[in-house]
N, C-alpha and C positions, 0 to 999 in steps of 0.2 A: 175760808172754809178748809176744814181738815178732812184730809183723804182717809177713809177707812178702807182698810186692804184685808184680804183674805190671808191671815198671817199664819206662819209656819206653827202648826200644832203638833209637831214631833211625830214619831213613829215613821218616818220616811213619807209623810203624806204629801203628796204635790199637787192635788186637785181635789175639787168636791164639788157639790151640786147644790145651788141654793134651793133650799126645800121650802122654807116659808120665812117671809118677812113679818115681823112681829110688830111693826110700826108701817104707817103710810107715808108715802111721799109728802114732804111738807110739813109732817108732824114735828112738834116740839119735844126734844127728849131730854133726859138728864144724864150727866155723867155716869158711866158703868150701866146703864139701863141696857138690857139685852135687845139688839135690834133685829138680829136675822139668825135663822136656824140653818147650818150647812151641813148636808150629808156627805161624810167621807167614807172611805171604804173600811173604816174602822166603827165608826159611831157617828151621832149627830152632835155637832159642836155649835154652841151660842157664841156669837159675837158681840161683844157689848160696845157701847158709845165711848169714845176716849175722853170727850168733852160734852158740854151741854149746847143746845143750840137746835135750829132746824136741820132736817134730814132732807137730802137729795138722793134718790135712789137711781143708780145707774146701771144695775144689773138685775135683770127680772128673774122672778121666781122659774126654776127650771134650767137656768144657765150654769153652764159648768165654768169654773173659775180656777185658775192656777194660783199658787201661793204667790202673794205680792201683787195680784190684780187688784185694781180699785173696784169695790162694789157698791160705795155711796160716799158722800161728803155730808160733814155736820158743822154746825157753827153758825156764823153770821152771814146770810146771803149776800150783805152789801159788800162783802170782801171780794171784790172783782179780781184781786191779782191771783186767787186761786179758781173763782168761779170761771173764768174763760177757759180754764184747763177741762172743766167738766165735759164728758162724753156723753153722746146720746144714748139713752137707755140701751142696754143690749137685749137682744131677743134669745131665748132659749136655743142652744145650739145642740147639733145632733152630735154626739160622741162615737168615736169609732172603737171598736172593741179592741182592748190592748193586746198585743203579740209580745213574743220574747224581745223583738227588736225595738218595738215601739212603746212597751209598756212605761208608764210613768217612774214606777218603783224601780225598774231595772235601770233607767237612763240616769236618775238621780245620783247613781255612784260616781258617773263621769263629770258631773258638774263640781264635786268636790275639789278637782284639780283644774277647773277652769276650762275644761274640754267637755262638750256634751257629746256622750257616746255611750252605747251599750256595754256591760261588762264583756260580753262575746266579742265586741270589736275591738275594744282595748287590749284583750287576751291576744287576739289575732295579729294586732298591731305589734306586741312584744315579742311574739313567736317569729313574726317577720322582720324584726329588726327596724321597725319604722318609728320614728318619733312622731307620735300622735298630734304632739301639739304644734307640728309644722304641717299638719294636713288640713286643707280646706275643706269643711264640711258643706255638702250639697243637700242636705236633708234637712226637715223643718227646725227652724230656729238655728240654722248653723251646725245641726248634728251630722258627726262623721259617720258615714256609712261604710259598709264592707267595700262597696264600689269606689269610695274615695280612696281606700288603701290600695285597690289594685292600680288605681290611676296615679298615685303617689310612688309606687314602687318602680324604679327604674328599668327592671328587668321583668316586671309584671310577675314576679315569683310568689306573691301572697298566696300561701296554702289555705284553702277554704275546706273547712271539715265537711265530711260527709253528713247529709242531713237527710230528713224524710220529707219528701215534696208533700205538702199539704193542699189538697185541691182548694181551688178558689171558686166561690160559689156566686159572686157578685153578678147577678141580673139572670144567671143561666135557668134556675130554678123557676123564676117568675116568667121567663119566656117560655118555659116548657109547660107550666102549670097554671099560670095566671092567677087568679083570685084563690086558689086553694094553698096559696103560700102566705104565711104571715111573718114578718119579722118585728122581733121583739128587743128593745134596747135592755141591755144588762144594766142592773143597779150598780151603784158604786160598791156595795157590799159583795154581789156577784162576780164582778170585776176582779176583786181582792181574792175571793175564793179561788178563781181560775188560775191567777197568777201565783197563789201560794200552791195550788196543786201541781203546776208546773215545777216549781221548786221541789216539791216533796217527790216528785217521780224523778228526780236527779239522784236520790238517795238509794243506793244498793240496799235493798231491804230483804229480810226474811221474817217468817212469822212462826211464833211457837204458841199451840193451843192446848189448852188442859180443862179439867173440870174440879169445881170446889164442892164439896158436900156441904152445903150452905144451911143444913139443919139447925144448928146451933144459932147461926147468924139469924136465920128467920125468927127463931123462938124468942131471941133476945130483943129484936127490933118489935115484934109484937107486945111484948111485956112492958117495954120502955114506952110505946107511943102515947098511952094515956098520960104518964108523969109528963111527956114533952107537951101534950096537948094543953096542960095546965099552965105551962111556960109560955104558951103562945107559939109552940113550934111545931111544924110538920117533919116529923121524923121518919126518914127512908133508910134503905139500905146503904144509899150512898156515902153518907159520912163515914160509916164504920168502914167500907172499902177504902176510901181515901186513907184513913189513918193506918190500915194495914199495908196500903201502897206505900206510905212514907217509911214505914220500917222497913219493907222490902227494899227500898232505895237505899236506905242507910247501909244494909247489908251488901248492896250491889250499886255502887256509886257510879259505875259506868253507864247507867241508864238515866241518871240525873245529870245530864251532860249536853255539850254541844260539840261539833267538829268543825274546827278551822281548817277549811281545805287548802288556802293559800298557804298557810304555815305549817300544815299536816301536823296539826295539834289538837290533842282533846282538852275541852275546857271543862273540868269537873266543877260543878256548882254544889256549895256546902250549905245551900238554903233550899227550902221546899216549897216552890209555889206551885200549887197543882192546878192546871187548866182543865176546865170543863167545857166540853163541846156543848152547845146549847142551840136549840133551833129557834130562830126568829122569822118573822114574816117576811124578809127580805133576804133569807139564806142563813147559813150556819156561822154562829159566832163562838168563841172561846173566852170564857170568863175566868178569871183567875182567883183561887184561893191562896192570899199570900200568907207565907210562914205557918202553913198548915201543920207542921209538927209542933206548934206552940199552942194550938187551938183545941178546945174540947168537942167532943162530938156534938153536943147541943151548939156551941158557938158555929160550927161548920155547917150544922143544918140549918140554922137561922140565916147564916151569911148566903148559902145557897138559894134559899127562898127569896131573899132580897136582891140578889143579882138576877134571877130569873124574871122578877117582877119588873126590873129596870130594863132587861131587854124586851119584855113585852110592851112596856109604854116608851121605848126609845129615848129613855133616860140614861143609859149607860153611859160612862165616860171611858176615855182612852186608858186612864190608868188602871181601871178595873178588867182592861182585857190586853195587859201586858206583861211581859217578864216573866211568864211561865216557864218552868223548868221540867214538867212532864206533863202529859195530857192524858185524861180519861174521858172516853166517849161512852155514854150510857145507852146502847142500842136497845137494851131491856125496857127501857122507858118508853118507847115507841111500841111496844107490844108484839113485836115478830122478829123473826130470824133466830137460828140456832147459833151460827157462827158466821164471822165476817172476818174481813182483813181491812181494818182501818188505815187512812193515810196518815203518815208521820206528819205531825204540826211542825213544819221547819222553823228554826234551825234544830228543834229537839233531837234526841237520839231514839225515842220510842214513844208508843202510844199504846195504852191499855184499853181493850175493848169488853165492855161488861154486857152480859147478855141476860135475857129472862131466865128467873128462876123457875124451875118446873118442878112439878110432883114425878119423881121416878121411883121404882123399886130398888131397893139397895140391900146388900147383904150385910148383917151385923151378926157376929157371934154365931154364924152357921144359919141365921133365920132371915127371912126376907120380910122387909118392911117398907112403907112409903118414907121416902126422904125427900129433901129438898136438893136440886142440882143446880149449880151456877157456871155455865161455861164462860170462859174468857179467851182472848186472843191478845198476843204481845206483838205488835210489828215493830222491828227494831233495826237500826243501822248497822249493817253487818261489817262496816269499816271500822266501827267502833267497839262493838261487842259481838262476840260468838255465840253459836247455838247452845253451847254448854251454858254459858252465863245466863242465857234467857231460861233456861231450864232451872237454874238456881233461883233466879228471881221468881219465876212461876212457883216453885216449891214454897219459897219463903211466904210468898202471898198466900198460899193455900194453908200454910201451918197456922199463920195469924188468924185466918177467917175460920179455922177449924176450932181453935183454942178457946174455950169457953171462958176460962179464966181471963184471957186478954180482952175478950169481947164485953164480959161484965164489968171489967176494971174501966173500959171506955164508955159504957152505958151508964 
């Protein structure tokens, strides 16, 4: 029988949870037939059968599996050469919350050179003049820990960076409060969000805030909604904002970039893949409008609707959530909040927060009238761009969203 493994699905994913088996143990399946749905920290992926035959399931629903783990066998059950290797079906395992030293995505970097270690430990080894390949790891699966570096140093001169002591809660709260405490296992998506927020927090950030007079934008969207409905498209303000953002990025390319800390280089990206933060049942996800500069307003509006539907029914693919160059988070769609400070979508340089359009009194030609106001906030990596550049980006965005000719051309 042929082993079916949890294969490497890319994006640095190293583990997943078996969400649902699509077949039963002992079923006869065809080649390429989907067998199982596995929830990763990015999306739910289907694993197909490599051959036709009977299925022997060895990893139960709810089990957390690593890349390369056997999850089932398929083929001829009389093939005893492989049958003897089949393990007892695994039971769902309780997973521990990832930490910067234990997180799978962090450790993966170390595997590339044949040594299992976090980037922090590898950096510490370099700074201390220790060849990490000669250090015996005492952590899980032979992982090299910081304590191993101390033991390997003949003078014990490994310099430990100053860290904030994080309180450990194991058992203490339960002992004090008993049944008033409930522990909830984080989903794969929530773990990914936690890791990404930790990475985002390493970015020295600043925030620029401003307000757009969105009266022209509002009127044009209202006028075009009926035409969009005839085409089966739900038109909102967001596609116009995306197009204006792309133009602002073209004028201010430092915001469409990443920062390579190791080489201290700025990576300018001459393509425009706009990430959109989308709320899902299991946490925040970022879907990506690829080559947004080459798409019309209607095409973008239709794609947004399709991607949100896929988020809702959990059919979104990894490809549809990767390779963004700049992210927009539409806080206004949630109905509340005037201004906010969004977290940068690492490894990008900036994120644009769009807030709710409100009716406000505005002065035009010396007269007070009712206008539409759109607040926005731009969080940016201060290593790459400065405040003056953020103001220029914001001004460019405002000009495009003020310009009725530009908006009508897009509409």
